[in-house]
N, C-alpha and C positions, 0 to 999 in steps of 0.2 A: 544784173540786166546789161543786154548788150546795147552797142550804139544805135542799131536800127529800131530797137524797142524804145530807147530814149527819144529819139527823133520822132518816132510814131505818136508817143504820149505827148510830147511837146506840141505836135501839131493838133491833136485833139483838145488840148486845153487852150490854144489859140482860137480854135473853131468855136470852142464853148464861149470864150470871153466875147468873141464877136457876136454869137447869138445874143448874149445877155446884154450887150451894148445896144443891139438893134432893137431887142424888146424894149429896153428900157425907154428909149426914144419914142416907140410906138405907144407905150403905155402913158409916157408923159404927155404927147399930143392928143391921142384919143381916148384913153382910159384903158383899164385892164378887160372891162366887159366887152368893149366894142372892138378888141383886137383879136383877131383870129390867128390860128397856127399857120395858115397860108400867107398871112401879112408878114408874120415874122420870118418865115422860110424866104419870102421874095426880097424882103430887106436885107436879109443875111447873104443872099446870093447862092441859094441853094434849093432844091426841091422840098417839097412837104415830106416826102419819104424820107430823104436824107435827115431832115430835121429831127425825125423821130428816133433816129439812130442815137442821138444826142440827149434828147429830152423826151420822156414819154407821153407828157400833156403840158397844156398851157399853165396849169397850176405849178408843174416842176420849174418850169422857166420863171413864173411870177415869184416862187420861192428863191430861186438863184438871184433875181434882181433885188428882193427885198433883202436877202442876206448881204448883198454887195452894198445897199443903202445903209444897213444896220453898221457893218463896218466902218463907214464913213462917219456915222454919227458917233459911234464909240471912240474914234480917233480925235474929235472935237472934245468929246467929254474928258479924255485922258490928257490932251493939252491944257484944259481949263484946270484940271486938278494939278497938274505938274506946277503951274503958275500961281496956284492959291497961296494962301498963308500957310504957316506949319500947323496949325491947330486942327484937329480932328473936325471940328464944327465947319471951319473955313473950307476945307477939302470938300466935305460932303456938300455944302452949299453950292461950290463950283461946279460939283458934278451933276447935281440935280438942274441948276439953273441953265447949264450948258445944254443938258437934255431938252429942257422946256423951250429954250430959245431956237435950238436947231429944228426941232419938230415944228415950232410955229412958223419959222421961215419956210419950212416945207409946205405946210398948209397954204400959205399965202402965195409962194411963187410957183410951186409945182403941185397944185391940189391933186391932180390925177395919179402921182405918185404916192401922194399921202392916201388916197382911196385905195391903191394898190396895197399899201401896208395893212390897212383895215381889212381888205377883202382875204388877204393871204393868212392873216391872224385868225380870222373867223374859220378858215378851212383847214388849218394845219396847227395843231395843238402844240407840236414839238418846236415850232418857231416861237409860239408865245411863251413856252417854258425856257427856250434859250435865252431870250431876251431878259427875263428875270434872273436867270442863272449868271449871265454876263455882268449884269448890274451889280448882283450879289457879290460876285468875286471882287468887284472894285470897291465894294463897301467893306468887305473883309481886309483888302489891303490897305485901306485907309485907316480902319481900327487897329489892324495889328501892327503897323508900322514896323518896327525891328524884330517883333517877336517872331522867331523862326520856327520851322516845322518841328513839332513835337513839344513845342513849349505848353506849359501848364496853363498859359493865357489863351491857348487857342479855342478850346472848349467855350470858354466864356466869350470870345470874339465872335463865334459862331452863332451863338445864342443871340448876342446883340445885334449882330448884322441882320439876321433875320427879322428881328423887331423893327429895325429901320427899314428894311426893304417893305414890310407889310404897311408901315405907316406912311411910306413915300410912294405908294402906288399912284396917286393923283399927279405925282411928278414924272412918272415913267412911262405909264401905258399909254399908247397912242389914243385909245378910244377915250379915255379919260381926259386927256389933255384936249381933245376935240371938243367934248361936252361940258368940262370944267363943272362937275356937280357940285363943288364945294367953294366955287369962286375962283378967283384969280389964283392960279397955282404958284406963279412966280413970286406973289406978294406972300405967300403962305410958307415959302420954303425955309427962309430964315428963322422966323419964330418956332417953327415946329422942329426943325433940326436942332437948334439950341435946346430946346426943351428935352429932345431925345438924348442928347449926350450930356446933359447937365449932371448926371450923375457918374459920368465916367472921367477918367483922367484926360482932361481936354488938351492933350498933346499927341505926339505921333505915336505913342505905343501905350498898351495897356499892361500893367504890371502882372506878373503871374501871382496867383492867390498865395498868402504868406503859408508857410508850413505850421501845422499844428505843433504847440508845445507838448511835451509829454505829460500825462495825467500825473 
């Protein structure tokens, strides 16, 4: 790729970032439903026709804003896990509580952005799946610890991580955090997580299955 192409690509990325930042502020103030493409174009300092060169629809811009918000959320979760205790249960509790606390702050401080998350999730199945995949990746990392790629423990880790993910939906999914169908999710995290990992090696790694002895 030549220098001219690099400069052009960099300029396009900067423009996209400016559009996303402008849209985020409009969504924060007025809400996703009440913000039009013309509003985003005007705030971004461009024509509506030019805006469509970068994003094909308001939903596409909403998804870009939601992804940026998700990146911030996951960074908070990762920081919480990094400073948690060494046990699997400690790290899982830190992960889920950080998610709950961050989403709750968002609901309180920037409710319109939280509504954006819900609206985009309803309309974009891929983003719903990506959130679960990203959380599951973190659960796998916590369970696997030092078990490297190809370890015999990895298959068991994957199964256990999926079980934990399914049981932890009330701590992860924004629409469940908004409605709290099972009560206060933050209070539920510790007893549920400790019960889930009770049968595991409550350390940083899960040992590989023992080899069978010859018959």
